[in-house]
C-alpha positions in Angstrom: -124.9 32.2 35.2 -128.2 34.0 34.3 -130.3 31.6 36.4 -128.0 32.1 39.4 -128.1 35.9 39.0 -131.9 35.9 38.7 -132.2 33.6 41.7 -130.0 35.9 43.8 -132.1 38.9 42.8 -135.4 37.3 43.9 -134.2 35.4 47.0 -135.3 38.2 49.3 -138.9 37.6 48.2 -138.7 33.9 49.3 -140.3 32.2 46.4 -141.6 28.7 47.1 -139.2 27.3 44.4 -137.3 28.1 41.2 -138.6 25.8 38.5 -136.0 24.5 36.1 -133.4 27.3 36.4 -131.8 25.5 33.5 -133.1 22.8 31.2 -133.6 19.4 32.8 -131.8 17.8 29.8 -128.6 19.3 31.1 -128.3 17.6 34.5 -124.8 18.8 35.1 -125.7 22.5 34.6 -128.9 22.0 36.7 -126.8 20.6 39.6 -124.3 23.4 39.3 -127.0 26.0 39.4 -128.8 24.4 42.3 -125.6 24.4 44.4 -125.4 28.2 43.9 -129.1 29.0 44.4 -130.6 29.6 47.8 -134.2 28.9 46.7 -135.4 25.3 46.4 -135.1 24.1 42.8 -137.5 21.8 41.0 -137.5 19.8 37.8 -139.2 16.8 36.3 -142.4 17.6 34.4 -140.5 16.8 31.2 -138.8 13.7 32.5 -140.6 10.5 31.6 -138.7 7.6 33.2 -137.2 6.6 36.5 -133.9 6.3 34.6 -134.0 10.0 33.8 -134.8 10.9 37.4 -132.0 8.6 38.6 -129.4 10.9 37.1 -131.0 13.9 38.7 -130.9 12.3 42.1 -127.3 11.0 41.8 -126.1 14.5 40.9 -128.2 16.2 43.6 -129.4 18.4 40.8 -132.6 19.6 42.5 -134.4 19.8 45.9 -137.9 18.9 44.5 -139.1 16.9 41.6 -142.4 17.3 39.8 -143.1 14.2 37.8 -146.5 14.0 36.0 -148.5 10.7 36.5 -149.8 11.0 32.9 -146.3 11.4 31.5 -144.3 8.9 33.6 -146.6 6.0 32.9 -149.0 5.9 35.7 -149.3 5.3 39.4 -146.7 2.6 39.7 -144.0 4.5 38.0 -144.8 7.7 39.9 -144.7 5.7 43.1 -141.3 4.2 42.2 -139.9 7.6 41.3 -141.1 9.1 44.6 -139.5 6.2 46.5 -136.2 6.8 44.7 -136.5 10.5 45.5 -137.1 9.7 49.2 -133.7 8.0 49.6 -132.0 11.1 48.2 -134.0 13.5 50.5 -135.8 15.0 47.5 -139.4 16.2 47.9 -142.1 15.3 45.4 -144.6 17.9 44.0 -146.4 16.1 41.3 -147.1 18.0 38.1 -150.7 17.8 37.1 -151.4 20.0 34.1 -152.7 17.2 31.9 -155.9 16.5 33.8 -158.3 17.7 36.4 -160.1 14.4 36.6 -158.4 11.0 36.0 -154.8 12.0 36.3 -155.6 14.2 39.3 -157.4 11.3 41.0 -154.4 9.1 40.3 -152.0 11.7 41.6 -154.1 12.1 44.8 -154.1 8.4 45.5 -150.3 8.1 44.8 -149.5 11.3 46.8 -151.3 9.9 49.8 -148.7 7.1 50.0 -145.6 9.3 49.6 -143.7 10.3 52.8 -141.9 13.0 50.8 -145.0 14.5 49.2 -145.0 18.3 49.2 -147.7 19.8 47.1 -149.5 19.1 43.8 -150.8 21.3 41.0 -154.5 22.0 40.9 -155.9 24.4 38.3 -158.7 26.4 39.7 -159.5 27.8 36.2 -160.5 24.2 35.2 -162.4 23.6 38.4 -165.9 24.2 37.1 -165.5 21.7 34.3 -163.8 19.2 36.5 -166.6 19.4 39.1 -169.0 18.4 36.4 -166.9 15.7 34.8 -166.0 13.8 38.0 -168.5 12.3 40.4 -168.3 12.8 43.2 -166.5 16.1 42.5 -163.2 16.8 44.2 -163.6 18.7 47.4 -161.1 21.5 48.0 -161.0 22.9 51.5 -158.5 25.4 52.8 -156.1 24.6 49.9 -156.3 20.9 50.4 -158.1 18.3 48.2 -159.9 15.7 50.2 -158.8 12.2 49.3 -161.7 10.3 47.8 -162.8 7.3 49.9 -164.6 5.2 47.3 -163.1 2.3 45.5 -160.5 2.6 42.7 -159.4 6.1 42.0 -162.4 7.4 44.0 -164.3 9.0 41.1 -166.5 8.1 38.2 -166.7 10.1 35.0 -169.8 11.8 33.8 -169.8 10.7 30.2 -172.5 13.2 29.2 -170.1 16.1 30.2 -167.2 14.4 28.4 -169.2 14.2 25.2 -169.4 18.0 25.2 -165.5 18.0 25.0 -164.5 15.4 22.4 -160.9 14.5 21.8 -159.0 16.5 19.2 -156.3 15.3 16.9 -153.1 17.3 17.1 -150.2 17.2 14.6 -147.7 14.5 15.5 -144.5 15.9 17.1 -141.0 14.5 17.0 -138.6 14.2 19.9 -136.6 17.4 18.9 -139.7 19.7 18.9 
């Protein structure tokens, strides 16, 4: 009820979407909220398999999904999820917080094949680092990223730049956290 009330209060401002008006884990509640909200709704950054997305599609729970290529298992799984979304008339706006290099390159290549692609995340606050780490750097023009035209994902990594940002170990989390 609070999500619906909030959506109705901001509808006049025509937001692009309402991201997860309720938790994705409760697909029934998400579908109920979507039916009462006049703003496109989106979910998916915390869904990891096509089986989780299937339930979202079958219940017409959202208008847009935002699966993350790094979370769902790569290009093939993202492509399959997007194909499933297409038959339910659901748009795809890939989530891309995990990377401004490899996952972004994979997202771009996959998005180029999606008839239902809408938009993808791109973090301008990481752009300087990404421009150094990926060669050739991604080209953003008028809000669009140019699709690389070289083999593979279209980029190589600058290992010298990567060495300045070594991996960090984080405490292990459990499913309930």
